[in-house]
C-alpha positions as CSV (number, residue, x, y, z in Angstrom):
1,M,17.0,-23.7,-5.9
2,K,13.8,-21.8,-5.8
3,K,12.9,-19.9,-2.6
4,P,9.8,-21.0,-0.8
5,L,6.8,-18.8,-1.5
6,L,6.6,-17.9,2.2
7,I,10.1,-16.4,2.1
8,K,9.8,-15.0,-1.4
9,Y,6.5,-13.1,-1.0
10,F,5.0,-13.2,2.5
11,L,8.2,-12.2,4.3
12,P,8.7,-9.0,2.4
13,F,5.1,-8.1,3.0
14,I,5.5,-8.6,6.7
15,Q,8.8,-6.8,6.7
16,W,7.5,-3.6,5.1
17,Y,4.4,-3.6,7.3
18,A,6.3,-4.2,10.5
19,L,9.0,-1.7,9.5
20,M,6.4,1.0,9.1
21,V,4.9,0.3,12.5
22,L,8.3,0.0,14.2
23,F,9.6,3.2,12.7
24,A,6.4,5.0,13.8
25,I,6.8,3.6,17.4
26,G,10.5,4.6,17.4
27,I,9.9,8.1,16.2
28,D,7.0,8.5,18.7
29,F,9.3,7.3,21.4
30,I,12.1,9.8,20.5
31,L,9.6,12.7,20.3
32,H,8.3,11.8,23.8
33,K,11.8,11.3,25.2
34,F,13.0,14.7,24.1
35,D,9.7,16.5,24.9
36,L,9.0,17.2,21.2
37,V,5.5,15.6,21.1
38,F,4.1,18.8,19.4
39,I,5.9,17.8,16.3
40,G,3.6,14.8,16.0
41,R,0.7,17.2,15.2
42,Y,2.5,18.5,12.2
43,L,3.4,15.0,11.0
44,G,-0.3,14.6,10.3
45,T,-0.1,17.3,7.7
46,V,3.2,16.1,6.2
47,G,1.9,12.4,6.1
48,T,-1.4,13.4,4.5
49,T,0.5,15.5,1.9
50,L,2.8,12.6,1.1
51,I,-0.2,10.3,0.6
52,I,-1.9,12.8,-1.6
53,A,1.3,13.2,-3.6
54,S,1.4,9.4,-4.0
55,F,-1.8,9.6,-6.1
56,I,0.2,10.9,-9.1
57,Y,0.4,7.2,-10.0
58,S,-3.4,6.9,-10.0
59,L,-3.7,10.0,-12.1
60,R,-1.2,8.5,-14.6
61,K,-2.9,5.1,-14.5
62,S,-6.3,6.8,-15.2
63,K,-4.6,8.8,-18.1
64,I,-5.5,12.1,-16.4
65,I,-1.8,13.0,-16.7
66,K,0.2,11.8,-19.6
67,S,3.8,12.1,-18.5
68,G,5.9,9.8,-16.3
69,S,6.8,6.2,-16.4
70,P,4.0,4.1,-14.8
71,K,6.6,1.7,-13.3
72,Q,8.5,4.6,-11.7
73,L,5.3,6.3,-10.5
74,L,4.1,3.0,-9.0
75,A,7.4,2.8,-7.0
76,L,7.0,6.4,-6.0
77,H,3.3,5.7,-5.0
78,E,4.4,2.8,-2.8
79,Y,7.2,4.7,-1.0
80,L,5.3,8.0,-0.5
81,A,2.2,6.2,0.8
82,W,4.3,4.1,3.1
83,A,6.2,7.1,4.5
84,G,3.0,9.1,4.8
85,S,1.3,6.3,6.6
86,M,4.2,6.0,9.0
87,M,4.0,9.7,9.7
88,L,0.3,9.4,10.3
89,L,0.9,6.6,12.8
90,V,3.3,8.9,14.7
91,H,0.7,11.7,14.5
92,A,-1.9,9.4,15.9
93,G,0.3,8.3,18.8
94,I,-1.1,6.1,21.4
95,H,-4.0,8.2,22.6
96,F,-7.4,6.7,23.4
97,N,-9.4,9.9,23.8
98,A,-11.3,10.0,20.4
99,W,-12.9,7.3,18.2
100,L,-12.7,9.0,14.8
101,P,-8.9,9.3,14.6
102,W,-8.6,5.7,15.7
103,L,-11.1,4.6,13.0
104,A,-9.0,6.5,10.5
105,I,-5.8,4.8,11.7
106,V,-7.4,1.4,11.5
107,M,-8.5,2.2,7.9
108,L,-5.0,3.4,7.2
109,L,-3.5,0.1,8.4
110,I,-6.1,-1.8,6.4
111,T,-5.3,0.3,3.3
112,V,-1.6,-0.2,3.6
113,G,-2.1,-3.9,4.1
114,S,-4.4,-4.2,1.1
115,G,-1.9,-2.3,-1.0
116,L,1.0,-4.5,0.1
117,V,-1.1,-7.7,-0.4
118,G,-2.1,-6.6,-3.9
119,K,1.5,-5.8,-4.7
120,F,3.0,-9.1,-3.5
121,L,0.1,-11.3,-4.7
122,L,0.1,-9.8,-8.2
123,K,3.9,-10.1,-8.4
124,N,3.7,-13.8,-7.3
125,A,1.0,-14.6,-9.8
126,N,2.8,-12.9,-12.7
127,E,6.1,-14.6,-11.9
128,T,4.5,-18.0,-11.6
129,L,2.6,-17.6,-14.9
130,K,5.9,-16.7,-16.7
131,E,7.7,-19.7,-15.1
132,R,5.0,-22.1,-16.1
133,R,4.9,-20.7,-19.6
134,L,8.7,-21.1,-20.0
135,E,8.6,-24.7,-18.6
136,L,5.9,-25.7,-21.1
137,I,7.7,-24.0,-24.0
138,N,11.0,-25.8,-23.0
139,T,9.2,-29.1,-23.1
140,G,8.3,-28.5,-26.7
141,A,4.6,-27.6,-26.3
142,N,3.2,-25.4,-29.1
143,K,1.6,-22.0,-28.4
144,E,-1.9,-23.3,-28.6
145,D,-1.2,-26.1,-26.0
146,V,0.6,-23.6,-23.7
147,D,-2.3,-21.2,-23.9
148,E,-4.8,-24.0,-23.2
149,K,-2.8,-25.4,-20.2
150,L,-2.3,-21.9,-18.8
151,F,-5.9,-20.7,-19.4
152,F,-7.0,-20.7,-15.8
153,D,-3.6,-19.3,-14.6
154,S,-4.0,-16.4,-17.1
155,I,-7.5,-15.7,-15.8
156,T,-6.2,-15.7,-12.2
157,V,-3.5,-13.2,-13.1
158,D,-6.1,-11.0,-14.9
159,L,-8.4,-11.2,-11.8
160,L,-5.5,-10.3,-9.5
161,K,-4.8,-7.3,-11.7
162,K,-8.2,-6.1,-10.6
163,W,-7.4,-6.2,-6.9
164,R,-7.7,-2.5,-7.0
165,I,-11.5,-2.9,-7.0
166,V,-11.0,-3.8,-3.3
167,H,-8.1,-1.4,-2.6
168,L,-9.8,1.7,-3.9
169,P,-13.0,1.6,-1.8
170,I,-10.9,1.0,1.3
171,T,-8.8,4.0,0.3
172,L,-11.9,6.1,-0.3
173,L,-13.2,5.2,3.2
174,L,-9.8,6.2,4.6
175,G,-10.1,9.5,2.8
176,I,-13.6,10.2,4.1
177,L,-12.6,9.4,7.7
178,S,-9.5,11.6,7.3
179,M,-11.6,14.4,5.9
180,I,-14.1,14.2,8.8
181,H,-11.2,14.1,11.2
182,I,-9.6,17.2,9.6
183,I,-13.0,19.1,9.6
184,T,-13.7,18.3,13.2
185,I,-10.2,19.5,14.2
186,I,-10.8,22.7,12.4
187,M,-14.3,23.2,13.9
188,F,-13.3,22.4,17.5
189,S,-9.7,23.7,17.7
190,K,-10.7,27.2,18.9
């Protein structure tokens, strides 16, 4: 029996997103409980470094670097960006004294959300297309009929593969806000 789409695709998305936020809250709680809040400042640097390291996948995808398996680098990208985002959430803490860091955190949450949505939607579309193709082939349809019946599904999958057109500008805006935050910290930390 096939799993409902809600359980198969939406639930893992919610789990990864909620887990990131809950881990951040848990770590922040522990740091406050043991009077180690100062560690949160350094997690900003560690988190940013992990997110920057996650862009190895983008460099490979853009053919700027030639080595590495794209599939493995994508998994590395997902986990490094997730862990880095969690650390940045701990770094941000729950402080309402400045707008710029909060804007950056909101963009961080939107960026992670768009990445997870792209991952799960694309996976869903690819699997659905493969299942429909197999069903049609098993009914005895020839290749031309299968291609004709799956034309719009194929176009949909191709469009979903371009979801990065949305994800990349959001990521760029996050990077700009983060850079402004870092520059203002350096300027005013004296």
